[in-house]
N, C-alpha and C positions, 0 to 999 in steps of 0.2 A: 420216395423222392430220389432222383438220380444225383450223382455227384457233380461237382463243379470243376471244370478244368483248372489245373494249377498254373503256376507262373509261366512255365515254358510254353504253354499254349496261349494264354490270354495276353502275355507280354507282347507277343508278336501281333496277335489279332487286333487287340484294342488300340495299339499304337498306329494302326493303319486303317482304322475304321471310323466312319462318321455316318450317323443315321439321319435321314431327313424326317421332319415331323410335320404334323398338321399346322402348327403355328410356331413360327420361329421364336426361340427364346435366346436372349443374349446373356451370357454368363458374365456377371458384373466383375470387374477387376478386383474391387475391394473384397468381394466375397471369396474370390480365388486366393487372394493374399492372406485372408483370414485363415484359410486352410493350409497356407504355406506354399501356394502355387501361383504362377502367373499364366496368362493366356498363351504365351508363346513357348512354354516348356512344360514337360511332365517328368516327374521323378522316374528313375529307372524302374522302380517297383510299385508305383502308385498311379491310379487312374481315377478321374472324377466323373461321376455320373449325375446327370440332372434328369429326373424322371417325370414323365407325364403319361399320356395314354399308351396306346400300342404303337409299335413302329410302323412306318409307312415308307415304302419304296427304299428299303435299306440298300445301300450300295457301297462299294469299296472305293475309298479315296486314299491314295498312297501317302499323302502328307497330313492326314487327319490327326489331330492331337487329343480330342475328347470323344468319348462315347456318350451319346445322348439317347435316352430311352424314355419314350412318352408313357407315363404311368397313370396320371390323373388329370382331370380337366382344370382343377384348381392350381394355385401356385405350388410348384413341385418341391418335394424334399430333395436333398442332395446327398449322395453317397460317395465316399472315397474308399476305393478298394486297394489295399496294399498287400504285397506279397513279401513275406519274410521267410526265406528258405522255401519249404514246401507248404507253408501255412498261409492262409489268406486271412487278413484282418480287415474288418469293415468299419468305417467311421461314418456316422449318420449326422446330417444337418437337417432338422425338420423345417417344414415350411412355416411361414408366419401364421397361416390359418391353423396349422396343426401344432402350434408352439406349446399349447397346454396339454398335449397328448400324454397319456400315461405310458409307462415303459412297455406294457403289454401291446398297446396299439402300435407303438413304434416297432416292436419286434415283428408284428404281423406285416407291417409295411416292408420290413427287411426280407422276410420270408417270401413275400409276394414278388419282390424285386428279384431275388435269387432264382425263383422258379421261372420267371419270365426270361431271365438271362439264360437259364439252362435251355429253354425252348429255342433260343437263337444259336445254341452251340453247333448244331448240325449245319445250319446255314453258314455259320462262320467257317466251319471246316470245309464245306464245299467251295466257298469263294476263295479261301486262301490255300487250301490243300494241306492242312496240318492235321496230323493224328494226335488225339489227346494222350497225355502221359499219365502217370499215377495221379489220382484225383484226391482232393480234400472234400470230406463229406459236408453236406449242408448243415447237418446238426452241429458239427464242430465249429463251423463259421458262425452259426447263430448263437452258440454258447459263448464264443469269444466276444461277439458283439454285445450280447446282453450284459456281460460283465463291465464292458467299457462304457456303455451308454444306457444306463437304466433310467436316467432322468433327462427330461427336457429342461432348457434354461428358463423355467417358468418365472422365477423371482428376479431374474435379470430384467425382464420386461415389466414385472410388477413394480420394481423400484423406478424404472424409467417412467411409468405412469404416475407414480407418486411425485417424482421430481416435477413433471409437467403440471400436475394438478395443484401442487403446493405453490408453485411459481405464479400461476394464474390467479389463485385465490388471494395471495398477498398483493398482487398488482391491483386487483379489483377492490379489496378492502382498504388499502392504503391510498387508492386513487393515484398510483404512480404510473409512469409510462411503462408499457408492456415491454419496451426494449431495455429499460434500465431502472431498476428499483432504487428508491432513495435509501440512504443509510439509516434514516430514522425509522422507515417502515421495516427494514431488516431487523433493527433492534426491537421494535415493538412486537414483531410477529415471529420471533423464534431464533434470531441470529445469535452468534456466539459473542457475548458482551461480558468481558471478564468480571466486572464489578457485580453484575447480576448473578453470575454463576458462583462467584466466591461468597455471595450472600444468600445462597440457598436455592437458586433456580437451576438445579442440576439438569432438568429436562432439556435445557438448551444444548447440552452436549449431544443429544440425539437430533433435535429439530434442526440444529445448525448444519448438520451434514446432509440434510434433505432439501435445504433451501439454497438458492443461487442468486447472485447479485444482478446479472443481466442476461440477455438472451444468448449472447455468445458463450458466456460462462456455462450456461445451462446445456446447450447443445454440444459443446466440447466434452463435458463430462458424460453426457448420454452416449456419445460415440465411443468414448473410452470404456464405459461400463459395458456396453454391448460387445465390444471387441474382446474384453477379457471374460465377461460373464458367459458368453456362448462357448468358450473354450473350457472354463473351469467348472461351472455349475454342473454340467452333465457328468463330470468325472468325480466330484466330491459330494454331490447331493445337495438338496435344497437347504437343509438345516445347517450344515457346515459352511455353505456359501453365505448364508445370512449372518451366521456368527462371525465369519471372517470379515465381512464388510462392516458390520456395526462395531465390533470390538476394535478393529484397527482405526476406524473413523473416530470413535469416541476417544481413544488414546491420543490420536493426533490432535483432536480438538482440545483436549485437556492440556497438552503441552503448549498449545497456542495461548491459553489463558495464563500460563506460567510466565510467558515472555512478552506478551502483547496486551497492554492494559488500556489503550486509548483509541482503539479502532475496532470495528465490528468485523467478524469473519463468518463466511458462509461457504458451503460447497462440499461436494462428496469426494474431492480429490484425495484426501487422506485415506478414506476407505477403499477407493479404487486402486490407489498405489499399494495398499495392503493386500488386495486381491492379486495384483501382479506379483508381489513378493511371495505369496503363498504358491502361486503357479511356478515361479522360478525354483523354489525349494523342492517341489514335487518333481519338476523336470530334471534337475541336477541329480536327484536320487533315482532317476529312471522309473518314476511312478506314473509319469505322463509321457505319452508318445507324441513327439512333434519333430518336424524336420529342424535341424540345427540352424539353418539360415533363418527360419521363421523365429526361432528362439532369439537369435541375435537382433532381428528386426524389433522385437518387443523390448529387448534389453536396451537397445539404443534409444528407443522412444522414452523409456523410463529415466534413463540417465539424462537425456536432454531436458525432461520435465524437472528433475531435481536440480540440475545445474543452472538452467535458465532462470529459475526463481530467485537465485542469488542477486541477479542484476535487475530485478523488478520489485520495487518496494511495495507494490500492491499485493504481491503473492504471499500467501501464508506458508512460509517455508517450514516453520516448526510443525504445522499440521501435516505437511508432506513427509518430512523426515520421520515424524512420530508414527504416521500411518505405515510407511514402508518398513521401518525397523520392527514395529510390532507385528507386521505381516510375516516377517521372517520367523519370529518366535511362534506365531500361530501355525505356520507351515511345518515347523519342527514338531509341534504337538500332534499335528495330523499324521506325521510319519510314524508315530508310535502305534497307530492303529491301522495304517495303510499297508496291507499285505497283498502282494501280487497286483491285482487290478481293482481291488475293492477293499472297503473298510471291514475289519472284524467287528463283532458286536461287543465293543468295549466303550467305556464312557470317557476315557482319558482325553481323547481328541475333542470332546464336546465340553466337558467340565473345566479342563485347564484353561482354554482360551476365555471362557466366560469369567472365571476367577481373575484372570489377567485384566480383562476389560472392566472389572469392578475395582480391583486393588490399586492399579496405577492411577486412574482418575481420582479416586478417593484420596490417595496420598498427595497427589499434586494439589488438589483443591484445599486440603487441610494444612499444607505447609507453605502455600503461596500467599504472601501478604497482598492485600488489595492496594496495589501501588497507585491506582487511579484515585482512590479515595484519599490516600496519603498525599498525593500531589495536589489534590483540590484543597486539602487542609493547609498545605504549605502555601499555596497561592492565596487562600483566604487570609491566613495569618499575616502573610507578607503585605497584602493590601491593607489589612488593619493597621499594621505597623507604619506603613507609608502614610495612611490617612491621619494618624496621630503624630506624624513627624513634621508638622507644619508650624511648629512653635515660632520659628523666626518670622515666617510670613504673616502669621496671625498678629504678632507683635508689631510688625511693620505697618500693617493695615490699621490696627486699632490705636496704636500709639507711636507714630513715626518719630516723635521727639523723645522717645525713651532714652534712658541712660545707656552708654556703651556696654556696661557690664550686664545689663538686662538682655541686650542683643546677643552678647557672647554666651550667656547661659542658655538662651533659646537655641542657638546654633549647636551647642554641645548636646542638648537633648535630642535634636534632630539627627545628629551624627550617630548617637547611640541607637536610636530606633532603626535607622537605615542599615546600620551594621548588623543588627539582629536579623533583619529581613534578608540581607545578603548571606548570612551564615545559614539560614534555612535553605536557601537554594543551593548552597554548597553541599549541604547534607543530601539534598535531593539528587545530586550526581550519583549517589550510591544506588539509586533505584535502577531496576531493569526497565529502561524506558525505550520506547520506539523512537525512530529518527525525528519525528515531528516534535515530540515532547522533550527530547534531549536538546533540540534546537531552541525550544522555548526556555528551558532552564538556562542554557548558555546566554540567551538574550537577556533574561532577567538579571543574571549576574553582571553582564556588561552594563545594563541600564542602571542598576543600583550603584555600581562602582563609579559610573559617570556622575551620578548625583552626589556621592560622597566627595568626589574631587571638587565639586563646586562648593560644598560646605566648608571644606578645608580652606579654600581661597577666601570665602566670606569671612571666615574666622580671622584670616590674615588682614582683610580689609578693615575690620572693626578694631583690630588690635594694633593697627598701623605697623604691621610686620613687613618691613621691606627687605629683611634678610632672606626669608624663605622665597619670597616673590619680589623681584625688582620693581615690577609695576603690577600691583594686585588687581587694579581695575582692568587693565588690558588682559591679564591672565584669566580674569573672571569671564570676560566676554568670550575668549577662546574656549574656556571650559564649557560654557553654555552652548557654543556652536557645536562642540563635540557631542554634548548631550542631545542636541537636536538631531544630529545625524544618526545617533543610536536609536532615537525614538522613531525616526522615519523608516527604519528597517521593518518595523511592524507598528503601523499607525493605530492598531486596536488598543495598545497599551499606553495609557498616561498622556495621550496627546492633548486633551483639554488642560491638564495640569501644567504643561509646558508654556501655554499662553500666559498663565499666571506668573510663571517663573520669569518670562521675558519682561512682563510688566514691572516686576520688582527689580529686575536687573536694570531696567531703564530708570527706576526710582533711585537706585543706589548711584548710578552715574549722574543723574540729574542733581541729586543732593550734593554730590562732590563738586559738580559744576557750580552750583549756587555758592558753595563755600569758597571757591577759588575766583569767582567773578570779581569781587572787590579788588583783588590783587591785579587782575587783568585790566581793571579800570583805573589804575593808579595814575595814568597819564593825566586824567582830568583834574585830579587833586593837585598834581604838580603844576598844571597849567594855571589853576586858580591862584597858586602861591607864587606865580611869576618865576618858576624855576628856569635855569639856563637851558639853552637849546639841547646841549648834549645830554642832559638828564631826561628831557622830554623824548628824545630819540631812543634812549635806552629803555624808557618805560614802554614806548610803543613796540619796540622789538620784543621785550619780555611779554607784553600782552599778547602779541601775535603768536608767540610760542604756546601760550595757554589756549588761545582760540583754536589754533591748529590741532592741538592735542585733543580737545573735546570734539572738534569737527570730525577727526578720524573715529572717535568713539561713537558719535552719533551716526556717522555713515555706516558703522558696523551693524547698526540695527536694521539696515536695509536687508541684511541676510537672515534676520531673525523673524520668526512668526510672532511679532509682538502683539499684545492685546489691542483690540480695536480702539479702545478709548484713548490709547497713547499714540496711535499712528499720526493723528493730526498734530499733536504737540511735538512729536519728533520732527516732522516736516518743517514746522515753524522754527524750531530750534536750529535746524540745519540752515534755514534761510538767515536766521539771526547771526549765526557764526560766520557764514559766508560774507554777509554785509559788514560785520565787524572787521574781518580780515581785510576786505577790500578798502574799507574806510581808513584803517590803520596804514595800509600800504600807500593810500593817497596822501595821508599826512606825512609819512616818511619821505615820500617823493617831494613834498612841498618843503620840508625842513632841509633836506639834503641838497635839493636842486633849485630851491627858490622858484618852484613852478606854480604860477598863479592858477593855471587850469586845474591842477591837482586839488587846490583848495575848493574850487567850484564843484569838482567831482565829489569831494568829501561832503559838502553841504547837501548835494543831491542824495548821496547814500544815507546821510543822517536822517533825511525826511522819510526815506523808505524804511529805515531801521525803526523809526518811531511808530510807523504803522504796524510793523511785525511785532514789536513789544506790546502794543495795544492788543493785538490778537492773542498773543501768549497769555497775557493777564486775563483776557476774557475766557479762554479755555481753562486756565487754572481755577478761576472762580466757579466755573461750571462743575468742575470735578470736586 
């Protein structure tokens, strides 16, 4: 076998040569970028070849950038020929059809390529007029190639197939949309769900990195895996490639279970970022040959992935960080055995990463409390405490005429229970919670605090404490309005209960109104006793103050979601109070201005008032 011309020959020839072929092939930009090149530029020392059958009508083109050589009728493999000093280094990209080819077959393809290339040497020289200089032997080039590329990226595409198959199976079994799998189907069929893992379902650490949430997530990870897998697997071999992917993926997943307890996680991103980290470690230590600008392209992509996740709550950042950092460690382990361009026959770079992938997840799972279960216990206990803190309302419903001290005892009991529930959620703040459940804890604290505020005011109402609250009834209505606003933040929690609250709030106001009504009706007693006009006027003015006070209170119920059975009564009471105020104003006008028309108006209003009172009594009797 003859020698191959070195750099000073082919650097000139190949940069000015383009061959025509039987069927035009377009060199895809992403494929060129994957090798570190673009279509409009060629590195000073490197040239890309796309091989098919034999050349046809080869001709000289002064501005040609790529040398194409037809080698086979199927999809062609691609070669990159680089010159380093007087040595030639060949990089091989197998075709999709030949992707599972063994190293020996790949080497045969390379030798065939070099022999065909040599056959063109004389034609190249005749066209360009360049004499060959000192040559590098084919054996030396083949030996260098065989060290760099003994493996095809077989398991890169095996993993891709597993991703696709697993996704389709889950979609079919769970009857989910093929575009977006439901969270419950992800939990049922292998997703990372911390409670299950912390309770013995360790296998989810593996299945979780093979499953994806939606079609975009799936294909994004497939593209990223192919991008790094076709670069890394041929250089480190099948075994170390698989170890690197699964170890970094499992470690990333285990860190997710440590910090996220209330949402399901799936995806291979942690393992893929781990592969990128391994690649970077080997590149920095010059164990992997790659153009520097291509290295930075990959580095920017990884940095963008890690940083952008901070601003997206749906991204599993702990899985990403854990995968990448553990990938750095695995890469350092690989360096222990990586000498020159191949691994020595040592077991350190295999055993150490496997141990790392066992010890870290085991430690994380054994030392991480099941915060989700703890939160459920807190919520259940809080609900239980809230359920049994209805002493006041139970007493009001069963025995509304109970003694004041009985109501006060019931209120104190409710305050104690609600305070215990509030303290539980304050303790829950110490948990490592995701944003959703931290929001829930904060909501429950606000909710229970609002409840306690209403109880404190109820206590003041029944103990006639006007020192703490100048107007306990008015303060109580405002407290319930505040509670209603809190509840409306999340209508899932306690909304039915607040209807009951408003009904009893109405009951307290109504009872106070009944107590004060005789005082407001003092005018009629004075009238029967032939009291002087000035006393009658004073009684009417005092009565109007009472009617107006309760009118404002009853109007306040328009803003509350009061119980249905009280809505009609509230409307009737509002009519009653309006009629009372209007009739008192008519009487005042009569006494002060001696207006006979006012007296006629009073008689008309009194008739309407009698009808409203009859309706109120009817509703009260129905209740």
